[in-house]
C-alpha positions in Angstrom: 142.9 -79.8 31.6 140.4 -81.3 33.1 136.3 -81.7 32.1 135.9 -79.1 34.9 137.9 -76.8 33.1 135.3 -77.0 30.1 132.0 -78.1 31.0 131.0 -74.3 31.0 132.0 -73.8 27.5 129.4 -72.5 25.4 129.2 -75.3 22.9 126.7 -76.9 25.2 128.9 -80.0 27.1 127.5 -79.2 30.0 124.0 -80.3 28.5 125.4 -83.7 27.5 127.3 -84.6 30.5 124.1 -83.4 32.9 122.3 -86.0 30.2 123.9 -89.2 31.5 122.0 -91.3 34.0 125.1 -91.8 36.7 124.2 -93.4 39.5 126.8 -92.6 42.2 127.5 -88.8 43.0 131.0 -89.9 43.6 131.2 -90.8 39.8 129.6 -87.2 38.6 132.8 -85.5 40.8 135.3 -88.1 39.3 134.5 -87.8 35.6 134.8 -83.9 36.3 138.0 -84.3 37.4 138.7 -86.5 34.2 142.2 -85.2 32.4 141.3 -84.6 28.5 142.8 -87.6 26.3 145.4 -86.1 24.1 146.9 -89.2 22.6 145.1 -91.6 19.8 145.8 -94.9 22.2 144.1 -93.6 25.1 141.4 -92.7 23.3 141.4 -95.8 21.0 141.3 -97.8 24.7 138.0 -95.6 25.9 136.4 -96.3 23.1 137.1 -100.2 23.3 135.5 -100.2 26.6 132.5 -98.5 25.6 131.9 -100.4 22.9 131.8 -103.8 25.5 128.9 -101.3 27.4 126.8 -100.2 24.4 127.0 -104.1 23.6 125.7 -105.2 26.5 122.6 -102.6 26.7 121.9 -103.9 23.2 121.4 -107.3 24.6 120.2 -107.3 28.0 116.7 -106.5 29.2 116.3 -103.0 30.7 115.2 -104.7 34.3 119.0 -106.0 34.4 120.3 -102.9 33.5 117.7 -100.9 36.2 119.1 -103.3 38.8 123.0 -102.8 38.0 122.1 -98.9 38.1 120.6 -99.6 41.2 123.7 -101.2 42.7 125.7 -98.6 41.5 123.9 -96.3 43.7 125.4 -97.2 46.5 129.5 -96.3 45.2 130.0 -93.6 48.2 133.1 -91.5 48.1 135.4 -92.9 50.9 138.9 -91.7 49.0 139.6 -89.8 52.8 138.9 -93.4 54.5 141.0 -95.6 52.1 144.2 -92.8 52.8 143.8 -93.0 56.1 143.9 -96.7 56.5 147.0 -96.9 53.9 149.0 -94.2 56.4 148.1 -97.0 58.9 145.0 -95.4 61.2 143.1 -97.4 63.6 139.6 -96.8 61.9 137.0 -96.2 63.3 133.2 -98.3 63.2 131.9 -96.0 60.1 134.9 -96.0 58.2 135.2 -99.6 58.7 131.7 -99.7 57.9 132.2 -97.6 54.3 135.5 -100.0 53.9 133.0 -103.0 54.1 130.0 -101.3 52.2 132.5 -100.4 49.3 134.1 -104.3 49.3 130.3 -106.1 49.3 129.6 -103.6 46.4 132.6 -104.3 44.4 132.0 -108.3 45.0 128.4 -108.3 43.7 128.9 -105.8 41.0 132.2 -107.9 39.7 130.0 -110.9 39.9 127.5 -109.2 37.6 130.3 -108.0 35.1 131.7 -111.3 34.6 128.4 -113.0 34.2 127.7 -110.8 30.7 131.5 -110.8 30.3 132.0 -107.3 30.9 134.9 -107.9 33.1 137.0 -108.4 29.8 136.3 -104.4 29.7 136.7 -103.1 33.2 138.2 -105.5 36.0 137.3 -105.2 39.5 139.7 -105.9 42.5 138.5 -108.7 44.1 138.2 -107.6 48.2 136.0 -110.7 48.8 138.6 -111.3 51.6 138.5 -107.7 53.3 134.3 -109.0 53.5 136.0 -112.0 55.1 137.5 -109.5 57.4 134.5 -107.4 58.2 132.2 -109.9 57.8 133.1 -113.1 60.4 129.9 -114.8 60.7 129.1 -114.6 57.0 125.8 -112.3 57.7 126.4 -110.5 54.3 125.0 -107.3 56.0 125.7 -104.0 55.0 126.3 -103.1 58.5 129.5 -103.0 60.9 129.8 -104.1 64.4 132.8 -105.6 66.6 130.8 -109.1 66.6 131.2 -111.2 69.4 133.3 -114.1 67.0 136.5 -110.9 67.0 137.4 -111.7 70.3 136.5 -114.4 72.9 137.1 -112.4 76.5 134.6 -109.5 74.4 132.5 -112.1 74.1 132.4 -113.2 77.8 132.2 -109.3 79.2 129.0 -108.9 77.0 127.1 -112.0 78.5 128.5 -110.6 82.0 126.3 -106.9 81.4 123.6 -109.3 80.4 123.5 -110.8 83.3 124.6 -108.3 85.6 123.0 -104.9 84.6 124.2 -103.7 88.1 127.7 -104.4 86.6 127.3 -102.7 83.5 129.4 -99.2 84.3 132.9 -101.4 84.7 132.3 -103.7 82.6 131.2 -100.9 79.3 134.7 -99.8 79.7 136.5 -103.0 79.3 134.6 -103.9 76.6 135.4 -100.7 75.1 139.0 -101.4 75.8 139.0 -104.4 73.9 136.7 -103.1 71.3 139.5 -100.4 70.7 142.0 -103.1 70.4 140.2 -105.1 67.7 139.4 -101.7 65.4 143.3 -101.9 65.6 143.8 -105.4 64.8 141.1 -105.3 62.0 143.0 -102.0 60.4 146.3 -104.1 60.6 144.8 -106.3 58.7 142.6 -104.0 56.0 146.4 -102.1 55.6 147.5 -104.2 52.3 144.1 -103.6 50.8 144.2 -100.1 50.5 145.3 -100.1 47.0 142.6 -102.5 45.9 139.7 -100.6 47.2 141.2 -97.7 45.8 141.2 -99.0 42.4 137.8 -101.1 43.6 136.2 -97.3 43.9 137.7 -96.1 40.2 136.5 -99.3 38.8 133.1 -99.0 40.2 133.1 -95.2 39.0 134.0 -95.9 35.2 131.6 -98.6 35.5 128.7 -96.1 35.9 130.5 -94.2 33.7 130.3 -96.5 31.0 126.9 -97.6 31.3 125.7 -94.4 30.9 127.5 -93.2 28.1 125.9 -96.3 26.5 122.4 -95.5 27.5 122.9 -91.8 26.3 124.5 -93.3 22.6 121.2 -95.4 22.2 118.9 -92.4 23.6 120.3 -90.1 21.3 121.7 -91.7 18.4 125.3 -91.1 18.7 127.7 -92.7 16.6 131.5 -94.2 17.5 133.9 -91.8 15.9 137.4 -93.7 13.9 140.8 -91.6 15.3 141.8 -89.6 11.8 145.5 -90.6 10.7 145.3 -87.8 8.9 144.9 -84.7 11.0 141.4 -83.7 9.1 138.2 -84.1 11.0 134.8 -85.3 8.6 131.2 -85.2 10.1 128.1 -86.2 8.2 125.3 -85.6 9.0 126.4 -83.8 12.5 123.6 -82.3 14.6 123.3 -80.7 18.0 122.2 -82.5 20.8 120.4 -79.8 23.1 118.8 -77.6 19.6 117.5 -80.7 18.4 115.9 -82.0 21.3 114.6 -77.6 22.0 113.1 -78.2 18.3 111.4 -81.4 18.7 110.1 -80.6 21.8 108.2 -77.7 19.5 107.4 -80.9 17.0 110.2 -79.3 14.5 113.3 -80.9 12.4 116.9 -80.3 13.1 118.6 -80.2 9.7 122.3 -82.3 10.1 124.9 -80.8 8.5 128.3 -82.8 6.9 131.7 -80.7 7.4 135.0 -81.6 6.5 137.9 -79.8 7.8 141.8 -79.8 8.0 144.9 -77.8 8.4 143.4 -75.6 5.3 141.7 -72.6 7.1 137.6 -73.2 6.6 135.6 -70.1 6.1 132.0 -70.4 7.0 129.8 -67.5 5.1 126.2 -66.9 5.0 123.2 -65.0 6.4 122.1 -63.9 9.7 120.4 -66.8 11.2 121.9 -69.3 8.5 123.2 -71.9 11.6 126.8 -71.0 11.2 127.1 -70.1 14.9 125.4 -73.5 15.8 128.1 -75.2 13.2 131.0 -74.2 15.2 129.0 -75.0 18.6 128.5 -78.6 17.2 132.1 -78.9 16.0 133.3 -78.1 19.2 131.1 -80.1 21.1 131.9 -83.1 19.2 135.8 -82.4 19.5 135.5 -82.5 23.4 133.2 -85.3 23.2 135.7 -87.4 21.2 139.0 -86.5 23.6 136.2 -86.9 26.7 135.3 -90.4 24.9 131.9 -89.8 24.8 129.5 -90.6 21.6 129.7 -88.6 18.6 126.2 -86.6 17.6 126.8 -87.3 14.0 125.7 -89.9 11.6 129.5 -90.7 11.4 132.9 -88.9 12.6 136.6 -89.5 11.8 138.2 -86.7 14.4 141.6 -85.4 14.6 143.2 -85.6 17.8 144.4 -82.1 19.3 146.2 -81.0 22.2 144.1 -77.5 22.9 141.2 -76.4 22.0 140.0 -73.0 21.2 136.5 -71.6 21.1 136.1 -67.8 20.8 132.5 -67.1 20.0 130.4 -64.0 20.8 130.4 -61.3 23.7 133.0 -61.7 26.2 133.3 -58.7 27.9 134.6 -58.4 31.3 133.7 -56.2 33.9 135.9 -57.8 36.2 138.8 -57.1 34.0 137.7 -53.8 32.6 137.9 -55.3 29.4 135.3 -54.5 26.5 133.7 -56.9 23.9 136.2 -56.4 21.5 138.8 -56.1 23.7 138.1 -59.4 25.4 137.5 -60.9 22.1 140.9 -59.6 20.8 142.5 -61.4 23.7 140.8 -64.7 23.2 141.8 -64.6 19.6 145.6 -63.7 20.3 145.9 -66.7 22.9 145.2 -68.6 19.6 147.9 -66.8 17.3 150.3 -67.6 20.3 149.2 -70.7 21.4 149.7 -71.7 17.0 153.3 -70.4 17.5 154.3 -73.1 20.1 154.0 -76.1 17.3 151.1 -77.7 18.7 148.3 -79.7 17.3 145.7 -77.0 17.6 141.8 -76.7 16.4 140.0 -73.2 16.4 136.7 -72.1 16.2 136.0 -68.6 15.8 132.3 -66.9 15.1 132.4 -63.8 13.8 135.8 -62.1 14.7 135.5 -58.2 15.6 131.8 -58.0 14.7 131.5 -55.2 16.9 134.3 -52.7 15.4 133.7 -50.9 12.2 133.3 -53.3 9.1 136.1 -51.2 7.3 138.6 -52.1 10.2 136.6 -55.3 11.0 137.2 -56.8 7.7 140.8 -55.8 7.4 141.4 -58.1 10.7 139.5 -60.9 9.6 142.1 -61.1 6.5 144.8 -60.5 8.7 143.7 -63.5 10.9 143.2 -65.7 7.7 147.0 -65.1 6.2 148.4 -65.2 9.7 147.5 -68.4 10.6 147.4 -70.1 7.4 151.0 -71.6 7.5 150.6 -73.0 10.9 149.9 -76.5 12.4 146.2 -75.2 13.2 142.8 -76.2 12.1 140.8 -73.3 12.0 137.1 -72.4 11.3 135.7 -69.4 11.0 132.5 -67.5 10.5 132.2 -64.3 9.3 129.6 -61.6 7.7 132.4 -59.6 6.1 133.9 -60.2 2.1 137.5 -61.0 3.2 139.9 -60.4 0.4 140.9 -64.1 -1.6 142.6 -66.4 0.4 143.4 -69.8 0.1 141.0 -70.6 2.7 138.1 -73.6 1.9 135.6 -71.6 1.6 131.9 -72.5 2.8 128.5 -71.0 2.4 125.6 -71.9 4.0 122.9 -72.7 1.1 120.2 -70.3 2.0 116.6 -69.2 1.6 115.4 -72.1 -1.3 111.6 -71.6 -2.0 110.9 -69.6 0.8 112.5 -72.0 3.5 116.2 -71.7 4.7 118.3 -74.8 3.9 121.0 -75.1 6.2 123.4 -77.2 4.3 127.0 -75.9 3.6 127.9 -75.5 0.1 131.9 -75.0 -1.0 132.4 -71.3 -3.1 135.2 -69.7 -4.6 135.6 -67.3 -2.2 134.8 -65.6 1.4 131.8 -63.1 -0.6 129.3 -62.8 1.9 125.4 -63.4 0.7 123.2 -60.7 0.8 120.0 -61.9 2.4 119.7 -59.3 5.4 116.4 -57.5 4.6 114.8 -61.0 3.1 115.0 -62.5 6.8 114.1 -59.4 8.3 110.9 -58.8 6.0 110.0 -62.4 7.1 110.3 -62.1 10.3 107.1 -59.7 9.9 109.8 -56.0 10.5 108.4 -52.8 9.6 107.6 -52.7 6.2 108.2 -49.0 5.8 112.3 -49.6 7.5 112.7 -52.6 4.6 111.0 -50.9 1.4 113.4 -47.4 2.7 116.8 -49.6 3.0 116.0 -51.2 -0.2 115.4 -47.8 -2.3 119.3 -47.0 -0.5 120.6 -50.0 -1.8 118.4 -50.3 -5.0 117.0 -53.6 -4.7 113.5 -54.7 -5.7 110.6 -55.4 -2.8 110.7 -59.5 -2.7 107.8 -62.0 -1.7 107.2 -62.5 2.0 109.3 -65.5 3.0 108.1 -67.9 5.7 111.6 -68.4 7.6 109.5 -69.4 11.2 108.5 -72.4 9.8 111.4 -73.2 8.4 113.6 -73.5 11.3 110.8 -74.4 13.3 110.0 -71.2 15.8 106.7 -70.1 16.5 105.5 -67.0 15.0 104.9 -65.2 18.1 108.6 -65.3 18.8 109.5 -63.7 15.4 110.3 -60.0 16.5 112.7 -61.5 19.4 116.2 -60.1 19.2 117.5 -64.2 20.3 117.2 -65.2 16.6 119.5 -63.2 15.5 122.5 -65.7 16.1 121.8 -68.5 14.4 118.7 -70.5 13.0 118.9 -73.3 15.3 118.6 -71.3 18.4 116.5 -71.8 21.2 114.5 -68.5 22.3 116.3 -68.1 25.4 119.4 -67.5 23.9 121.3 -64.2 24.4 122.3 -62.5 21.2 126.2 -63.4 21.5 127.8 -66.4 23.0 125.5 -68.3 25.2 125.0 -71.9 25.0 122.3 -72.9 22.8 
């Protein structure tokens, strides 16, 4: 699987990707084709390279960084030209210009990398010989022309054209034939450098990517993760960059969450608007970022490497496949079960399974799911509203209301019993009093004091009746009720 296969995940991966200050369109396309890393060795190497760029960003002045970024804007996608060259085709003037431009750009960036010790992280092939071939007069101009210095006969013919305009047509024909011979000769000289040109283009994309990642780590306050040696993932003060950004724009504060999970299933319960969905989105986001070599949105992170990542969330109905919400959800979860039987390292993050069916069968399905997956080589984190049967799962609960505000901290509990705070939350949103009081009478629950939920999660009162608030405490106002990326 490649980054482009995961970019639309509702965890918010596209948001983080689009916040990168990438300078070249080629780098963006190259990154989308990157395969997800699945070994500790390649992940460790990726972060070792990134550390060099983070140190560079911290040590040099902003103008120098801006200059390097400006140079990287010149990186173009010339893979077709390089392929033609490798196949011994005769390049035309445009293709020869592309090769010359890449060679000169590589030489310039390589010099800057060496001056700052970054050549230890990423090595740019030496293409000075290519520059010499395509710039025989040493003009250092990023243009290409069949120069007079390539052929004395060509030089003489051009001089005749200037002296005898009446012979221009005949002389032009002779010049064109000689110029084609020059192009053929140049292409033959450049053919051995096709591999080096390809490597240079990739190296420049890596430089662009790592510089953008380093700047993003500084901007968002991301951390370098460590690689877990016991297949258990641990996060301290984990946050979701997109949700945090949305709250900060409204002068609100995101409450970070700490969480540890491994092979023992983790069950998270809590009231509506308790932030459970945001926790799952953040865990999924962190796993993807880790296995694509980004900084991690946490104060500290120790992450286990996985072969497969499953994120089952929200309304996944498919008109094209003729599937209802429930059917689509069951198919997604079934894929998790089938994959768990293949003895692969899997992380599955499942948000309120069977929510769209009746509570009796829904409770049975969720209880059964935990039992089915308990002995598998799988890290499961699941949220639910159902009071499921006692299990061997690691049970956590959103702390909930404290002094009229919501505390999103996760605390351990003995079983998966769900807190009953729906009426309190509904009351805090200003829902019709008669409706709430009638529900309390049915449940034989006394009236409570009005809570100030909107202040506790940083939402303006004008959104207090919006259905978008029903999925997670940190959701943005534009989020649909089920399954969309925050």
